N, C-alpha and C positions, 0 to 999 in steps of 0.2 A: 714312544711308549717304553717305559722302563720295565725290565724283567729282572728280578733278583733271583738268587739261588734258592731262596725259601719259597718263592711264589709257586714254582712247579710242584713242590712237595705239598703246599697248601691245597692246590687245585686237585692233586691226586687224592688227598685225604677227603676232600669234599665229595668227589665222585664216588669214592668207596663208601662214604657214609650214606649217599643216596641209595645205593644198591642194598646196603645193610638195612636201612629203614624200610624200603619196599619189601625186602625179604621178611622182616619181622612182622609187618602187617599181613602178608600172605600166610605166614605161619600161624598168626593169631586167628585168621579166618579159618584155616584148616583144622587146627586143634580145638577151637571153641566148639564147633558143631559136633565133634566126636566125644569130647570130654563132657558135654552137657548131658548126654544120654547116661553116662556112668554117674554123673553127679546127682541125677534125679533118684538114684537108688538110695541115697543117704538123706534125702529131704522129702517132705510130704508134698510140697507144691513145686512144680517145675519152674514157676516164675521166680520164686525166691532163689532157687539154686542157680538159675541162669544169671540173675542180677549179681549174685555174689561172685560167681566164677568170672563173669565179664569184668567186674571191678578188679579182681585179682590179676587177670591177664593184662588189663590196661595198665595196672600199676607196674607189671613186669616190663612192658614195653617202655613205659615212662622212665624206669630206672636204667634200662639198657641204652636208651637214646639220650641220656643226660638232660631230660626235659624238665621244664618248669611247670608248675601247676597253673592251669588256665581256669580262672574262677569266674570270669565275666562272660555274659552271653555275646555270641557273635553271629547269632542266627535270628530268624524272624518267626512269626506265627500268623496263621490265618484262621479267622473264625467268622461265623455269621449265622443267620437264620434263614430257613427255606420256607417260603409261603406260596399259597395258591392265589389265583386272581381275586378272591374275596378277602384276602389277608389272613386266611386260616393257616395254621401250622401244618407242614407236611412232615409226617413221621415216617421213618424208614427209607427216606430218599438216599440214594447212593451218590456220594460226592467223590470224584477222582481228581487228584492233583498230579500234574505231569510237568516235568521239565524236559524240553525237547533236546537241550544240548548235552545233558548228562544221563538221560534215560531214567531219572528218578520218577517213581510212581507211588503215590500214597492214596489210600482209600479210607473213607469214613462213612458212617451211617448216622443220619440225624436221629436225635433222641426224642423223647416224648414232648419236649419243648421246641422241636424243630431245629435244634442247634447242632452244629458240627464244628470241629476244631482240628487244626493241624499244628502241632508244636514242633519246635526245633527244626524249622525248615531252613536250609541253606539259602543265603541271599543270592539274588540273581534277577535277570530281566526276561527270562524266557519261559515263564510259567503260564499254564492254562488250567482251567477248572471245568470239568464236565459234571452236570447234575442230571440224574435220571430217576424217575419214579413212575410206577404203574399208573396209566391214565393221563400222563402229562408229556408234553413235548420235551425233548432233550435240550438242555441249555449248555452251550459251549462258550466259555468266557476266556479270552486270550489277552496277550500283552499285559500280563501282571508282573510288576516289578516289586521285589521285596528288598528292603534295606535293613541294615543292622539294627537290632532291638525293636524293629517295627512290629506292631500288632495290627495286622491288616484286616479291616472289617469289610466283609464281602457278603452282603445279604442277597440271596438269590430268589427270583420270582419265576415260578413255573406257570406255563400256560396250558390250558386243557387241550389235549390232542393225543395223537399217536406218538409213541416213543421214537418211531423212525423219523419224525419231523424234528428239526433242529433250529434253535434260535441262536444266532451269533451275536455276542456282546463283546465290546472292547472295553478294557479297564484302564486305558492309558489316560488316567485323570489324576489330579492331585487330591490326596486324601487329607482330611482333618483328623488328627489323632484324638480319639474319644475314649480309648481304653487305658491310657497311661497318663500319669501326671508329670512324667519326666519332660524337661524342657531342653531342647538341643536341636542342632541342625546337622544334616547329613551332606557331605560333599563327595560326589561320586568320582570314580577314576577318570572318566572321560573329561570332566571339568578340570581335574588336577593336571593331566597331561597337556591339556590345551593352554594352560597358563604359562607365560614366559618367565619361569622362576629361575633366578640366578642361584645356582647351586643345586637345583632340582630337589628341594626338600619340602615335604608337606607341612612342616612346622611353620613355614613362612605364610601359610594360609590361615593359621589359627585365629589371628586377630580380625578375620572377616565376620566372626560370630559376634552378635551384640553382647556387650558386657565384658568382652575380652580386650584388655589393653596391654601394651608392652610393659617392660619393667617399670614399676612405680616407685620403688624405694632404692636408695643407694646401697643398701645392704644386700640386695637380691641381685648380685652380679654373677652371671654364669661363668664358672672357671673350667668346666668340663664340656668339651665340644665333641659330639659324636660324628662319625664319618669324616674325621680330620678336622674340619673347621665349620661344620654346619650348626645352625641354631638349635639348642636343646629344648626350646619351647618354654623358657622361664617367663611366664606371663601371669598377670593378675586376672582372675575370673570373678566378676561381681564383687570386687573389692577385697577378695581373700588374698592371703599371702602367696607370693609367687612360687614358693616351694610346697604348696598345698595341693598340687594337681596330680592326677593319676594318668599314666601313659600305659596303654595296653596295645599289644599286637597279637591279633587272633586270640584275645582273651587272656593272654599271659602278661604279667607285670614286668615292664622293662624300665622302671624308674632306676636311675643311678643313685647311689647312696649319699653322695655329697651335696649336690644342689637340688636333687629330686627332679631333674629334667629327664628327658628320654635318653636312653643309651643305644637304642636301635631305631634307625630310620630306613625302612625298606625302600628299594628303588621305586620311583614314581610309577613306572610302567607295571609294577607288580601289585599296586594298591587297587583293590576293588572299590573301596570307599572308606571314609572315616567319619565318625560322629563325635561331636563335642556336646556333652551333657553339662548344663550349667546350673540346673536347679532340680530339686525333688527327685533325684535319682534313687534307684532301688537299693535295698540293704546289701545286695550282693557285691556292691562296689566298696563297702566298708571304709573305714579310717581316713578318707580324704575330704578336706573341707573346701577345696577349690573346684576345678572342673574335672571331668572325666573324658579323656581323649582315647577313643577306641578305634583302632585301625584294623581293618580286615583285608587280607591279601587275596588275590585271585586264585581260583582253583582251575584245574584242567577240565576239558570237556571231551566229547567224542570226536571233535574236529581238531586236526593238527593246525596250529596257528603259531605265528611268531613275528618278531620285528627286530630290526637293527637300527641303532641310532648313533649319531655323532653330533655333539654340540661344541662349536669352536668359538673362542674369543681370543683376540690378539691386540697388539698395540699399534697397528697400522694407522689408525685414525685418532690415537690418543695424543694429548698435549703434554708438554713437559710440566712437571711440578714447578711452581713459581720459585721455590727456594732451592731446587736442585739444578746443578749445572748441566745435566744431561737427562734425557728421557729414560725412565726405567723400563725394564722388560716386562711384558705381560703376555703370557701364552697359557691358555686354559683349554684342555680337551676333556670332554666327558663322553664316553662311548660305552656301548654295551648292547644288550638285546634280551629278548624273552623267547621262550618256546614252550608250548603246551600241547597236550594231546592225551590220548588214551593208552594205557598199558594193556588193560583188558576192557574191551568195550562195555560200557554201562556199569563197570565194576571198579576199575582201578585207573586213576588219572594222575597226571603229573603237571606241574608248572614250575619252570626254572627261569631264573633271571640273574643277570650279571650287570654290574656297572663299574667302570674304572674311571678315576679322575686323576689327571696329571696337571699340575699347576706350577708355573714359574712366574714369580711376581717380584718386580724390582721394588723392594721395600724402601720407602723414603725415611731417611734418618732424622729429617728436620734440621733446624739450625742448632749446631753444637758449638759451644765456646771452647776453643783449644788454645794452647800456648802459641804466642807469636814466634817469629823466627828468632828474634833477640832473646825472648824468654826461654827458648829451648837451650840457650847457652848459659842461662843463669842471670841475664841482664833484665831486670824488671822495671827499669827506669821509664818504660813507655806506658805503664799501666794508667797513669793519670790522664794521658792524652787519649786513651781508649775508653775512659769513663769507668775504669775498674778501681777498686780500693787499693790504696798504697800498702806497702809492707809495714806492718805495725806489730806491737807486742814486745815483751821483755823475755829474757832468757830465764828459764826456771832452774831451780837447783839451790843447793846450800853450800856451794863451793867445796863439796866433798870430792874425793878422788874419783868416784864412779858416777857422778851426776852429769847432766847434759852439758853444763858449762865446761867441765873438764874434757868431754868428748869433742866439743867444738874447738877448744884450744888445741887439742892434739891434731885435728884435721886441718885447721887453718894455719897453724904455725905461729900464732900470736895469742896473747892472753885474752881470755873471755871470762867475765865475772858474772855470777848469778845476779839477776835484776838489771843487767845492762840492756838497753833498748837495741832491737835488731836494726832499726833505722828510724830517723826522723828527718823532717824537712831541713835541709841545709847541712846535713852530716856528710863530710867528705873525708874523714880520717878514722882509722881503726881505734884511735884513742877516744873517739866520741860515741861510736856505735859499732855493732858487730859487722854489718854489711854496708859500708859507705857507698853512696851512689846507687843504692838498691841493686847491687850486684852480688849474687850468691855464687862464690867460686865452686867449680865442680868438685873440688876436693872435699867440700862440706856435704855433698850429696850422699844420701844413704844408698847402699847397694840396691835396695828395693825401688827407690825412685829412678835410679839409672836404668834398671831393667824394665820398668813400666813405661818409660818414655817412648820406647820403640813401638808400643802398641797404640800410641796416641797419634792420629793422623795430623799432617801439617795443614795449616789453614789454606783454603782455596777460594776465599772471598776477598773483595777489594779492601775490606776493613782490616784484614791482616790477622784476625783472631777468631774467625768463624769457619766452620767446616760443615758441609752438607753433601749428601750423595743419594742417588737413587739406583746405583749400580749393584748394590748388595741384594742378591736374589734370595727370596723365600721360596722353597720348593715343597710341594705336597704330593704324596702318592696315596691313593685310597682305592682299595678293591673290596667289593662286597658281592656276595652271592646269596641267593635265596632259593629254597627248594620247598615245594609243597606237594604232598602226596595225599590223595583222598581215596579211601577204600569204602565202597558201598557193599558191606557184607550182605545185607538184605535191604529191602526198600525202607525198613525202619531202623536200620543199624548202620551208622556211619563212623568211620575211624579216620579222621584227618590228622596229618602230621605236618609240622612246619619247622624249618631250620633256617637260620640266618647267620651268616659269618661276615664280619666287617674288620678289615685290617688296614691301618693307616699309619703314615709316618710324615712328620712335618719338621723341616729344618728352617729355623728362624735365625737370620744372620745377626739380629739384635735380640739378646736374651730378655729384653723387656725389664720386668721388675727385678731380675737377678743382677742387673748392672746399673750403675748410677746414670750412665749416658749411653746413647746409641752410637757406639763406635765399632768398627769391624774388628774381627779377631776373637769375639766371644759369642759364638753361635750357641743355640739351644736346640737339641734334637729331642723331639717328643714322639713316642710310639704309643699307639693305643690299639686295642683289639677287643671287640665285643662279639658275643655269640648268644643266640637264643634258640632254644628248641622246646617245642611243646606239642603234645598230642591230646586228643580228646576221644572219649567214647560216648557218642550221642546215640541213645537208643529210645525210640518211641514205641512202647508196647501197648497192646489193647486187650481188654478182657470184656466178655459179654456179661452185662448185668441182668438182673431178674426180669426187667421189662423188655429185654431184647435189644436195647440201644447200645451203642458203643461208646465207651469212655476212654479217652486217650490222655496219657500223661508222659512226662519226660523227666529223668533224673537230672540233678544239677551236674553239669559237665565236670570231669576231673582231669 
C-alpha cells in the first residue's frame, strides 16, 4: 500500500469536512425552528414563510459545502385507495408509514375518494403500513421495498371488525408499474456487490439493460477515465449518441464535460441501487437524448454496521505474452470498507465508505522494429536481407554555401553535390554516390540523432531488428472516500448531504499517442481528481382542506 505525503492531508481534510457538514445540518435544524416564529411576523401565512426560509437556509448550506444542484428525484412515493369488503371507499382512514431502521414515521388521512399518498419517501426495504378506521379491523402490511423513482401502488382492503383485531399482509411481491410511463430497470446494491466485477464499477453493468449497447461509432471513444482507469459509461441507449446520456449521483449531475461520461463512480458497497431510464422519462431530467443513469447511495440507520474487504489479483497463474521474452508483472489490490450508524437516534445518521486501488501491471510493448547491431554503427547494408527498404533518395540543395550538400561535404571530408544519389545498387565509391556500400559514417550524423540513439533499445529477437518487452510496469493509485449524512428534522422534513472525493494517479511506461513507438524512457504521468457534493431539502407538508381530508405535496428538491 502506497502512502504519499499528500494522502494524510487529504484524509484529514475529508474528516474535518465531515464534521463541518454535520455541524451545518445541526445548525440548520436549530436555527430554522427559532427563526420561523419570527419570520411569521412578517408574512400572513406561516406555510409560505416556512418554505421561503427553508429554501434560503438550504441555499446557505449548499454554498458553504460547495455542493451541486440536485434536480432529479432519488426518492419514491406510495399511493392507493382504501376500500371496505363491498368495495366502497373508506373516508377518514388513518394510514401510517413506518421505516423500522431509521425511525421514519409518516401519517395520512384518506380523502373523500378514499385515496392516500406519501410523497418523497426515501428508498429502502424496511417499510410497513398500518391502516385503521372506526368499525374496521387494523391492517398491518410489511416487507415493503421502495426503489428510486418508484410510484408504489398499495390499495388497502379493510375488513369489518374491532380495531383491536389485526390483519397481517406481506407485500414482498413484484409490482407492475401503472402510474408512470418511464421505462427502465433498477439494479439493487445486493446484486451489484454479488457480481464479480473486474475493477468494481457499476458502469460495467449498464449494458445489462435492453437497448443499451457498447460504443457503436468510432468517433465515440472515451478519453477520460474516472477513478484511474474505470469505464466512464460511454454507451448507446436505443440508438442515441454515446455522449447523450445523463449520469446522476443522488440526483446531482456528474457528467464530465469532454466525452459526457460519468466523472464520479461511488464505491460498490456504498450504492443502494441505480436505475437506467431508457424511454419516456419525465421533464425533470431535461436536455438528454440518451439514457438517464440515476445512482443512489446508501444512508445510515439506527444500527451500527460495517464491512471490510480486500480483492487480490496477481500473476501466479498467468502465462507469458507470446511476443514478450518474459512474463510481465501483475499485482492488483482493491481494499476498503464501510461503516454506518446513528449520530442521534431517529434523527441524524451517517454512512462512510472508502476504497483504495493499487495496481502494478507489466505493459506489453508489442513488437517494435529497432536498428540492428550493424545499423547502430551506420552500416545499413543488411536492410535488404531483413526485408526492409534500401537507402534511396538524392541530396537536396542548390550548391549554395549553407545548403545541405555543403553541410555533408564539411562533415564527410569529401565533395557532395546537390542532386547526387545517397546510394544505388552497385555503388562502391564516393565518386558515384554519397554513402557507398550503404554505410553512413558517424561523422555525418546530426547531434540529435546521436543523442536519440541511446533511448532506442537494442534488438532482443532472433531476427536481429525486433524488440519487445513486458517488464515495463504501469502503476495506478486510486483513493476514494464517500460520506453521506441524513438529518430527519421532523417526520416530514429531511436534509440529506453527500460528498465524494476521488484522487488517482497513473504512470504509463509507454506514453501511447504521444510517442511514435512503445519504447522505454518516455513515460506519461496522469493525475486526476474529482469531487461531488450535494444536499437536498425534502419537505412534505400537509394542510387540511374544507372537506376535512388531507392533501400532501412536496416541492422540487434543490
